N, C-alpha and C positions, 0 to 999 in steps of 0.2 A: 768609454767604459761599458757602453751597452753591448758592444761586440764581445768584450771580455766576459761579461756576465752571461751572455748567451752561449759562449763556448764552454764555460764552466758548467752551466746547466745541462747542455747537451752531453757532455762527458759523464756527468753524474747520472743522468737518465739511462745512458748506455750501460753503466755498471749496475744500476738498479735492475735492469732487465736480466742481466747475467746472474745477479744474486737471486732473483726470483726463480730462476731455473734450477738452482742448486739448493734452494731452501729446504726442500723435502729430504735432502740427503745429509743435512747437518743439524746439529742441535740448536735450539733457540739462543743459547748463550753465544755460540759461534756466529750466528746471524747478527746478534747485537754488536759483537766485536767487529765484524766485517763492515757493518753499516757505519759504526763510529769511526773506523780507520779510513775506509775508502770514500765514504760520502761526506760525513761531517768534517773530516780532515780537509777535504777539498773546499768545503764551504767556508771554513775558518781561515784558510791560508791567505794571509795578507788582506783580510777583509776590512782592515781599518781604512784602506784607501776608498772604500765605498761609502764612507761617512758623508752625509749631506746630499746624497743622490736622491732623485725622485723615486717614489715608491714603485712607479711603473717600470723603472729600470731594474730595481732590485727584486721585483716580484717573482721572476723565474726561479731565483734561488729559494724563495719560500715555498714554491710549488715542489721543488726538489725535496725539501725537508718534509713537507706533508706526505709526499709519496714514500719517503723512507720510513716515516712513522707508521703508515699503513702497512708497509711490508713487515716491519718488526712485530706489530700488534695483530697482524692477520686481518685487517679491516678491508672492506670492499672499497672500490673507487668512489662510491657514493656516500660513504660514511663520513660524518663530520669529524674532523681531525683536530680541531683547536684544543679541545679538552683532553685529547689523547697525547698531545705533545709532551714528551718526557724531557725535552731540552728547550732552551730558550729559543724563541723565534728569531729570524734573521736580523730584524731591527735591533733587538736587544743583544744579540751576539756581537754585532758591530759595536754597540755601546760598551759591552763587556770588554772587548779588546782595547778600545780607547782608554777605558778606566784603568785597565791593567798596565798599559804602557805609561800612563801618567803616574801610577803608584810607583813604578820602578824608577821613573825619572825623579820623582819627589824624594825618594829614599836613596838616591845615588847609585842605583843598580842598572842604569841604562848608559849607552855610549854618550860621550860628551856632546856630539852634534845634536842629540835630542835635548839634553839638558840646556844647552846654550840657546835653543830656540824658544825656551819658556822663561817667563819672568814672574816672580812671586809678587802678588799684590800686597802692598803694605797698608792699603785702605780696607778696613773690614767691610763686609757686605752689609746692606741695609737690614736692620733688625737683629744684628748680632751684637751681643754685649761685650765680647772680648775685644780689647782695644789694640794690642800689639801683636800677639801671636795669632797668625791665621794661616790656613792651608790653602787659601784662595790663590788663583793665578790670574794674571792680567790677560784679558781677552782683547786683542788688537781690534781696532775699528776697521771695517771693510766697506767698500763702496758697491759691492756686487755680491750676489749669492754664490758666484763661482769661488771667490776668495774665502768664503766661509768654510769651504772644504779643506783649506790649508791646515797642516798639522798644528801650527801655532795658534789656530783659532778653534778648531773642532775639539782638540784635546782639553783645553781649559774649560770650554763650555760644558762638556760632560762631567769633568772633575768637579767643577764648582757646584753642580747640581746634586752631588752626592751628599749625604749627611756627614756632619763633622765627625761623629763617632766612627763612621766607616772609614774615613780618610786617615784616621790616626791609628789604625790597627797595626800591631807590631810586625807580624810575620805575613809573608805573601800568601802562604797556604791558607791562613785564616781569612785574609782579605778576599781571596778567590771564593771561598765558601760563603762568606757573608755578602759579597757582592752579587753572587748568583741568587741567593735568597732575596736580596733587595729587589733585583729586577724581576724575579718571579712574582713577588708581591705586587709590584707595579702592573705587570702584565695581567695578573689575575683580577685586580681591581678594574683595570681598563676594559677587560673582556666582559666582565659582568655588568659594568656600567653601559657598555655598548649594547649588550643583549637586552638590558632593561629599556634602553631608548628605542630599539627596534620594536620591542613588544608594545610599548606605548604608542608608537607611530602606527603600527598595524591596527591597534584598537581604534585609534582616531579615524584612520582611513575606512575601516569597516563600518564605523558608526556614522560618519559624516558623508561618505561617498557611496560605499557599496550598498548600504541600507536603502537610501532613496532610489538608487538605480534599480535595485531589485523590485521596489514598489512600482516604479514606472513601467518596468518590463512586465510585471504581473498585470497591471491595468491594461497595458497594450494587448496582452494575450487574451484577456477576457473580452475585450471589445472586438 
């Protein structure tokens, strides 16, 4: 899978260089459409098979998306792009595809070989008051991390983590909109929590380490 990811990333960077050359000759709307069709389309194609991979394996695809965001927004290579992303990051794009496939299987809109690989759980999850009707699916037990990437395991794991109100949406168009909003909220909360943690850590380091070091260096220079 690492070779596949590297080939996709290499192809996307090639097209990004070509798009950068013609950017001045087309409208911003045309650039957005080209990036969405040429770059994001390649990132989303069959990306459900990337579920469960190490982040070091999937990271090249995220770098592609960051470069695409800088191209669309006219940012320099050194500009921070996390807050500028107008689309879900790669990790959540994979979760989005898995959730969408599960929604289609749950509502009978997928091929039989997909539905047959899934089993509805008749035991309600812990903390849920509803006794009989549940939209949870059984997650098979696995003996290794490799088997956790299987369709019958990764799909129910993502689906069961979604809110019940989201899983029972009637139409797929509404489900896609609400699902994207749900993942955006999670990403926004995670990003701000991570930023706060980094800020606190930098303050602790500056107070406990950098301060005494500067004092020692100052005394050494005086002597």
